[in-house]
C-alpha positions in Angstrom: 21.7 -3.7 -7.6 22.5 -0.1 -6.7 21.2 3.2 -7.8 24.4 3.9 -9.6 24.2 0.6 -11.4 20.5 1.2 -12.3 21.4 4.6 -13.8 24.4 3.2 -15.6 22.0 0.6 -17.3 20.2 3.7 -18.7 23.4 5.1 -20.1 23.9 7.8 -17.4 27.7 8.6 -17.2 29.2 7.4 -13.9 30.2 11.0 -12.7 26.6 12.2 -13.3 25.2 9.0 -11.6 27.4 9.7 -8.6 26.1 13.3 -8.3 22.6 12.0 -8.7 23.0 9.5 -5.9 24.7 12.0 -3.6 21.8 14.5 -4.1 19.3 12.0 -2.8 21.2 11.1 0.4 19.6 13.9 2.5 16.1 12.5 1.8 16.6 8.8 1.0 19.3 6.3 1.8 20.3 4.8 -1.6 21.1 1.5 0.1 17.3 1.2 0.7 16.8 0.4 -3.0 14.3 -2.6 -3.0 14.0 -5.2 -5.7 10.6 -5.1 -7.4 9.8 -1.5 -6.6 8.8 0.4 -9.7 10.7 3.4 -11.1 10.3 5.8 -14.0 12.9 7.8 -15.8 11.7 10.8 -17.8 13.7 12.3 -20.6 12.9 15.6 -22.4 12.2 15.8 -26.1 15.9 16.8 -26.5 16.8 13.4 -25.1 18.3 14.8 -21.8 17.4 13.4 -18.4 14.6 15.3 -16.7 13.3 13.3 -13.7 13.5 10.0 -11.9 10.7 8.6 -9.7 11.1 5.6 -7.5 8.3 3.9 -5.5 9.5 3.9 -1.9 6.4 2.5 -0.2 2.6 2.9 -0.2 2.8 6.4 1.1 5.7 8.1 -0.8 7.9 8.1 -3.9 11.3 9.6 -4.4 11.6 12.2 -7.1 15.0 13.4 -8.4 14.9 16.1 -11.0 17.5 18.1 -12.9 18.6 21.3 -11.2 20.2 24.5 -12.4 23.3 22.8 -13.9 23.7 19.5 -15.8 25.1 17.5 -12.8 22.9 19.2 -10.1 19.9 17.3 -8.9 17.0 18.1 -6.5 15.7 15.2 -4.6 12.5 15.1 -2.6 10.2 12.5 -1.1 6.7 13.1 -2.4 3.5 11.9 -0.7 1.2 9.9 -3.0 -2.2 11.4 -3.4 -4.7 8.9 -1.9 -8.4 9.1 -1.4 -10.3 7.4 1.4 -13.3 5.2 0.4 -15.9 3.6 2.7 -16.6 -0.1 1.9 -19.6 -1.9 3.2 -19.8 -5.6 3.0 -21.6 -8.6 4.5 -20.9 -12.2 4.7 -22.1 -15.5 6.1 -20.4 -18.4 7.7 -21.3 -21.5 5.7 -19.9 -24.9 4.8 -17.7 -23.5 2.1 -16.6 -20.4 4.1 -16.5 -21.8 7.7 -14.5 -19.0 9.3 -14.6 -15.2 9.5 -11.5 -15.1 7.3 -12.9 -17.4 4.7 -16.3 -15.5 4.6 -14.5 -12.2 4.5 -12.4 -13.4 1.6 -15.4 -14.8 -0.3 -17.2 -11.4 0.1 -14.2 -9.5 -1.4 -12.9 -8.3 1.9 -9.3 -8.7 3.3 -7.7 -10.7 6.1 -6.7 -7.4 7.8 -10.3 -6.3 8.0 -11.2 -9.7 9.5 -8.5 -9.3 12.1 -9.6 -5.8 13.0 -13.2 -7.0 13.2 -12.3 -9.9 15.4 -10.4 -7.4 17.7 -13.6 -5.3 17.9 -15.6 -8.2 19.1 -12.9 -10.0 21.1 -14.7 -9.4 24.4 -18.0 -10.8 23.0 -17.1 -13.7 20.6 -14.3 -16.2 20.5 -13.7 -16.5 16.8 -11.7 -19.7 17.3 -14.4 -21.7 19.1 -17.8 -19.9 18.9 -18.4 -19.3 15.2 -21.2 -21.5 13.8 -22.7 -22.2 10.4 -25.3 -19.6 9.7 -23.6 -16.8 11.6 -23.3 -13.6 9.6 -21.8 -10.2 9.7 -21.9 -6.7 8.2 -19.0 -4.3 8.3 -18.2 -0.8 7.2 -14.5 0.0 6.8 -12.1 2.4 5.2 -9.7 1.7 2.4 -7.2 4.0 0.7 -6.9 4.1 -3.0 -4.1 5.6 -5.2 -4.6 6.0 -8.9 -7.6 3.7 -8.7 -5.6 0.9 -7.1 -6.2 -0.2 -3.5 -3.3 0.6 -1.3 -4.1 0.1 2.4 -6.9 -0.5 4.8 -8.1 2.0 7.4 -10.3 1.6 10.4 -13.4 -0.6 10.9 -16.1 2.1 11.2 -19.0 -0.1 12.1 -19.6 -3.8 12.4 -22.3 -6.2 13.4 -21.9 -10.0 13.9 -24.8 -12.4 14.5 -23.5 -15.3 16.4 -26.0 -18.2 17.2 -28.9 -15.8 16.9 -27.3 -13.2 19.2 -26.5 -9.9 17.5 -23.4 -8.1 18.6 -22.7 -4.5 17.4 
């Protein structure tokens, strides 16, 4: 699919679609259109095209809006508004969750947080060979949320791991 094809499927005349695509080139390469990325087309009450928004990645969306004339468009990359949240969680290594990754997942955490936590403690604990049943952890980390939907993880802010009765912070 191409942007021109996408616009044509919404009954935009080909000459207008061409002007639309050309207007975005300075800020976004139209060949970077990705399957599965959401988009929105906004029409005014008069039925005329007003604005197009395309999800580029977790940080930005492309916005193309009508300009001063019918076939003039203004294209910009817009940063999503995200908020940072702090998440505290704890977990335990048990028979059902016998690794840091499994315990993290069972507690509602994410594999990336487990990887970051393992890196924090890499000089103290070998998570491949030293993790035992009964070991437990606590972690405070950042996550970024956009429109009440989790987007990305930030840093591990604090962590404690109890390994065979030895507490590592």
